[in-house]
Steps between C-alpha positions, in 0.01 A plus 500: 500500500320327786304250290798334336735258667835461336738209504715643777198565724370151436836348595507701822150384590589137427817527709307641795239225471774237482670640811172539690342162423803287414548268206308210657171688518511671159325219307213491748478878495493508120231230492278685745545827311406324176188359659407842635538660158289223344223553758512875446464458124215255548322744730540792261368291211195401704429859598537630145274218375234600755523866395458399134194290584348786698560747220341260249197459728463876534530545124224246435276665762549841338393370158174357637 
């Protein structure tokens, strides 16, 4: 129930954002949100890569 956003809820959120920020600032807001999501994904990939490397190192140390 709480994890899913329906079409009507999404439209309400978009309407509130449009009223709050105005149509002139929406492209800049969307661009900055896209950049933030890209940075977040990049960070999570780096962290997961480091965890994989650490687990591989520990596995090789255990076999020695």
